[in-house]
N, C-alpha and C positions, 0 to 999 in steps of 0.2 A: 217453750212460746210463756206460760203462767208463772215460771220460776225472773224469767228476766222483767216482767211488766214488774214483778214485788222488788227485783235488788234496782228495779227504775227507782222508784216509790222514795225506795229506804237513803239509797243518795241522793236524791232529793229532798228531804227531810236536813237527814246530817248536812247540806252547804246551808238552809237557811237556820241553823240554828248557827251554827258558824257566823254566820249574814252577821246575822241580830246581836252573837253575842258581843260581834266589834263595834258592832252599830252602839249597838249600850255602852260599853266601854266609851269610844271617843262621846256622846252623851254625856254622860261621867265625867272622863277627865274637860270637856270644854263646859258643865256649867260647875266644876271644882275649877277654876279658871275663872269664873264670870266671879263664882264667890268670893273667891278672895279675892281680885281685884277692886268690887264696887268698892266705893270711900276708902282705895288706897288711893295714895297722892307718895309718886318714888323722887318728891323734894325731901321730905323730912324724914332724918335717920329712923332707921323698924326699931325701935326702945321703947316701954314704955313709960319709964322716966324720963327724966332731960339727962339728969345729971349720970345717966346711968352712958358706959364704954361701951361699941363696937369695936371688936376684934378682927382684923380682918389677917387671915393666917396665904399669907403670899410665898406665892412658890414661883423658881424659870426653868425650863426645859428647853434650854439652848438648841435651835433645830441647824444653825449653817452661820457663819462668817462669811458673810456679804463682798464685803470690803473695809479697806481699811486707809483711808485716807492721810497719808504723811504728810505729803504735805501743804493739808487745812489740819491733819489731823484732832483726822473723824472717823469714828466707826460706825458701821452700818452690822447687823445684828438680825435674823429671824429667830421668834422665838414661840414658845407657847407659854401663856399666863394661867398660869392655874388660883383662882381666889377663893375664901370659902368666910363665910362671915354669916353667922347667926339675926334672921329679921323674925321680928315679936310679930309682926302682925300676918306673916304668911305660913299660920301654920290649923291643924282640922285634924279632924277626928278621923280618920279612913273607913271608919265601923258609917259612918255617914253617907263615906262617899263612897262606894260601892267594894271596899279595901283599897281603896288607889294609893297607897304609899310617896308615891311623888310625882312630881309634873317640869312639865317644862314650859317655863315664860320666855318669852321672846327680855334679852336686857337691855332693851329700852321701855321697858311697861312695869319698870322694878328700880328699887333704890338700890345704884351700883355705885364703892367706892370711886371720887375722880382721881384716881393716884396717876400720879403722873409721872414722867422722866424727869429728875431734878439735870439731869445734866442734859437734853435738849439741843440736838445743832438744828432742829426742825427750820426753819423759821415760818417755810411757808406754810407751815400747818398751826393748830389751834393745840394747846396739852391736851396728851390723851386720847386726839384722836387717829393716832398710827395702831389703832387696837379693833379689829372689827369682831362689831357687835353682833353674839351668836345669843343660841338659846340660853339660858340657865337652867339648873334641874334643881329644883324646890323639894326640899322633904317635908314629908307632913309636920315636924317636931319643931320647922320653921328653917332650918338650915338649908343656905342657899351655896351651891360650887358651881363658880362659874368659868369654864376653858375655851378661851379663844387666843387660835393666832395674834401675833405682834408683828412688826418692823418697828425698829429705833434707829434711831438715826444721835450719836450721843456723841461729846466732845471726847475725846483719849487724850492729856498729855504724855507723849512722848521722851523719852533718856535717850537720845543718839552717841552715849560716849561710845558704849562697845557694839556700835555697827556694825560689820551683819548677826555680829554672835550678840543682839541684843534681847533683852527680856522685857516685855511691856507685860503696864500695871494700867489697867482701863477699869477704873468702876462704875458702874451704875445703880443711883439711889433713888427709890421708888419714895415715897407718900405724898401721903391725900395734899394736895393745893389750898384745899379752905378751911380744912380743918386740923384743929389743933389737936395733940395727945392725948385731954382728957377727952375729948369727942369720939376720935377715930384713932386708934392706935394696931400697929403695924407690927406682925408676928410671922418669923422663920418656921418653917415648918418643916426642916432640915437642916444639918449642919453646911451643906453644899447644896452647889444650880447642880442641877441633872441635865450633863450634857454625853450619857452612854448615845445619845441619835444623830447626835450632830454630822451631819457631812464632815467625810477630812477636808482639807482644806493645805493649797500646795507650795503656798505662803506662810502661814503661824501655822504654830505646832499651840494647842489648847492643854497651860500643860495643870490647873484643877480655879476651881471657881467657889470658894466663901464664903458665905452668907453671914452680915452681919445685924444689928438689930439694932435701933439707935432712939434716946428719946432725949435730944438735945433742948436747951435753954438757949436761946437770944434775945438781946438785949432790946428789940425792939417791943416782944410779948413776955407779959409775967407767964403765959401758960408756956409749957413745953408742945414741944411736936415732933413728930413720931417719923423714922424711915425706917426703911429697909435696903442694905447694900449690897451688890449682887460684886464682888473685884472676876476681874475677867483676867486672870495671869497670863500672857503669849509668849513663843520663842521664839525668832525668825530662826527658818530654816535657809540653811548659806550654802548651797549648795550652788544656786544660780548664780549667787554674786563669787561667789569660787571662782569659775569657773569663765567669767565674763569679766569683775571687777576686780581683784585681788590677783589673780597670777599672770595675769599680764601687766599689772606693777609692777609688784616684786621681779620679772625677770627684764624689766627695763632695764629696772635699779641697778643689776649685776649686768646688764650689758653695757650699759655705761664705764664700766670698770674695764671691759674693752679700749676703749682707748687709752687707756695707760701702756699699752702691747704694740699699739701701731707706734713704728716710726715717726721722728722727728722730720724725718724728709718729705714725710703723706702731708696733702691740702687738705686733708679730710679729716684730720684729728679734732681740727674741734669742732667740725662741721660735727660729728656725731654726738658730740657733746650735747651742744644747741638741740640737736634733731630728739633726743634721749630726751633731754627736758620739756620739748613744748611736748612729745610725746606724755609723759608726767603730769601735766598742765594740762592736756586733754582731759583725762584719768578723773583728775578732781575734780573737773566741771563735771565730767559724768555722772561722779558719786554725787557731786554736791544740787542736781537734778532730781534724786530718789528724794536725799533728805528736808525736812523741814528747812524752812527755813529762819533757824531761830538762837536767839543768840546767846542764849539759857548757857548754852554746853560746847564741846565742838569735838567731833567724835575721833577714834584712836584713830583712823583708816588718815582724817583727813590730816590729822598731827605726821602722821608716817609720811602721807604724799607729799607733805610742807617738808617737813626735815630731808629728804628727800633730792625736791626741785632748793634748797637750799644749796644742802652739798654739790647738785652739778653742777649750778653758777660756780661756788667753789673751786668746782674741779679743772672747768671751762677757762677763768681765771691766772686758776695755775699752768696749766696747759700754756699758754698763751705767752704768762712767764718761761715757762722751759722751753720753748721755739724759739727766743728769744736770750736764754741763755746756748741752744745748739746752735745758732746764730752768728756769734756773737762776735763783733770788729777784732781781729784780735791784736789788740792795740800793745796789753803786757798782758803775763802771763799771768797765770790765776793764783790766791793770794796762798803763801804756806802753810798757814793750818787750813786755812779749807783747802787742799790737793792732801792734806796730812789725815784730813777728816773723812772725807767721801771717797777718796782715791781707794788709799792703803788702809782706812783702817772700816768706814763701813759699807764698803762694795765687796771687800771680800765676804766679810762676814753677811752678808744676803745672797751670796752666789750670785754677783750681777760679771756677764762676761761681756768686759768695754776693750773698745776696740782698741789695735795696736799701730803705731806708726808700719810704714811699710819694708822700711829700713833699720835696720837692730842698734844694735849701742857700739858694737864692733866696728862696720860697714859705718856709722857718722862717723867712728875716730880716724879709720884709714880712711873715709875720704876727708877729714879735714887735715890729717897730717900730709898729705897730696897736695890740696888748695893751697898749705903754707910751701910744699918746697912748689908747685909752681910761682905760686907767687914770687917766690928764691929768683927760682931759674928765666921765671920773666925779668924783675928789675935789672941781671945779671944782661940778661939778652940786649935791655933800653940799656945799660952802659958803651954796647961797642959799637965799634963802625960801622958801617953802613954796608962801608966797602968789604970790610974784611968775613963780614957776615955771610954778602958777597961768594966773594972768593970761597973760604970756607965752602959754604956747602956744593957750591957747585964742583969744587975736589971733591969733598963725599959721593955726590952721585957720577963721577966720573965723566964729567957734560967737555965735553970739549970746546976750546974757546971757537973755536970755530962757527958750532951748532949756534951757539950762543949770541941774537941779532938782534936789535929791537928797533925796529921801522920807524923814521920819524919823519911827518908827517909834514912837517913844513919843506924839509928838500924833497920830498920823494923817494923817502927808500936809501937812505943813505949811512951808513955800517955802523954803529957806536966803537965804541973803542972798550976795549977790556974792562977799563977799571966803573966807567959809564954802567957799562952793565952789572956789574958785583953789586956795582952802588944801589941800582935798582929792583936787587933778586934783593938785595937787605933792607932797603923799606916794605918791601915787599911783606916778609915773612916778619917784618917789625906790629907794623897794622894790624894782622893773625895773628899776633900771640896778643896784642893791645884789646882785642875784641872776644879770645877767650877768656882771658882774667875777666870781663867784663861779665861772660855767663855762667862762668865758675861764681863767680860772686853772686848772679839773681837766683842761680840754685840754693846757693847754701841760704841766701835771707828766705829762702821760699820754705824751704826744708824749716828752718829756725823755724814760718809762722803757721807752719801744716800740726806742727807737734804742739805746739798753741793751741790752734784752732781743735787738734784731737781731744787737750786735756778739757777746757771745755767742753766739749761734746757729750766725753764720760761722766764730766759733773753733772750736766744734766739726766744721762741714761739712770745715775742712784738720785734723782731728786728724784725722777719718776718710781724705780722702785717703792722709794721708803712710801712716796702720798699713794703708792697700790696698797699694799700692806696698809695707812693704817685706812684707808677705805672701804677697805674690806672688812676691814674692826668695826669699824661706825658701823657701816649698813647692815652687818649681820649680825651686830649688836641691835643695831637699834629695832631691822626686823625681829630678830624675836621677844626686844622685849614686849612689841604690838602685839606679835600674835596674841603673846599666854596675859599678856591684860587684857585682848578682847575675847580670850576663851576663858580665862578665868574668871575675869572682874574684878580683880585686886588693880 
């Protein structure tokens, strides 16, 4: 029991000593802050002489790429700012203040450089208000370290020439708003900004972030102005655009070639070309909504779409021309030079399967001879007497004269004489021969027209095959050159 009381008193004494030390430290820090801020003005540069320069060491740690508004060309970033400078009015002797070597003072109570972002696009705020006013750490030698998070909205001019394989360059220039370079000068801490802790972005890849300090003279003022520039180099991640924009456009441009394989008798030949052309125009408009409305440059993808749309319009016009050839009114044979060039030379070289007439040459020759023989026979038949022709036919058919009767409508059934019967049969045979002659002549003429029309159809087939090869070469060349220029930037 006695030892328990001793332990209790000892523990109480230790706690009181610790609390007293903390209270003493807090009092010392409070007294030190009061000592430093007494007669201190944060409106005056912290130098003992006016001609002295305050050097501000400026550094940025990029935390996150919040947004890159491509339509308005505005970049929004979240950063951690680190600024260091020396304040000649914030010094003390640690021995006189319980060996305190540093103290925390709110940044609103001491002088801070009025550094602003020159490319700011946040018109709703005053310059410099995007920085959170946190505490600054003051060293007994007068060194001030101020670290604060900030969100900056800056303008970023975009070059969309190689979209979606483009790389963008977004400068962020910081400098004093009112002080010239002989009063406040910006200094870089490292050769590059820190982006090791940056959260990954799903749309952009950060390549580098070099830092440069400048001391520039302007025509307005005799003294130079100091600034420091952090340049953010970004590369677009193109996977999203490959699947949703590029691949459909490339496939549709190749689908347009199917129109050359469609038969000319199909009514959808021109309709297919128009549908593909409208699809490409829609893809072009969709890509335009993702890009800034600028007239400085035109993307390679836009040039490709425009080229394919022009080719599709030309292909549609050519298809109408080929259809006109296919359904050509065969008033005359094709020109001999056109027949020789396309059907005898170019067609076999392109392995074009041409349509043939239903009758070959031998059958056509025999048909012509038979037709001539029929014409001669009919001419001979026309010279014969109708009576003799009828009598000859009756004898050849071995028909008895008594069986050949003809009823007279006027007399009501009188038997005609043998001569009249032979004449009537001869007249009927002549009329039948004349009808057969006219049918043979018409069939012969139709065969000639069919062969002429078939020649025009074959010419249209060869022209379509030539255009198919030409369009394949143009589209593939345009596609390869566009991809190479977009990927390798040449």
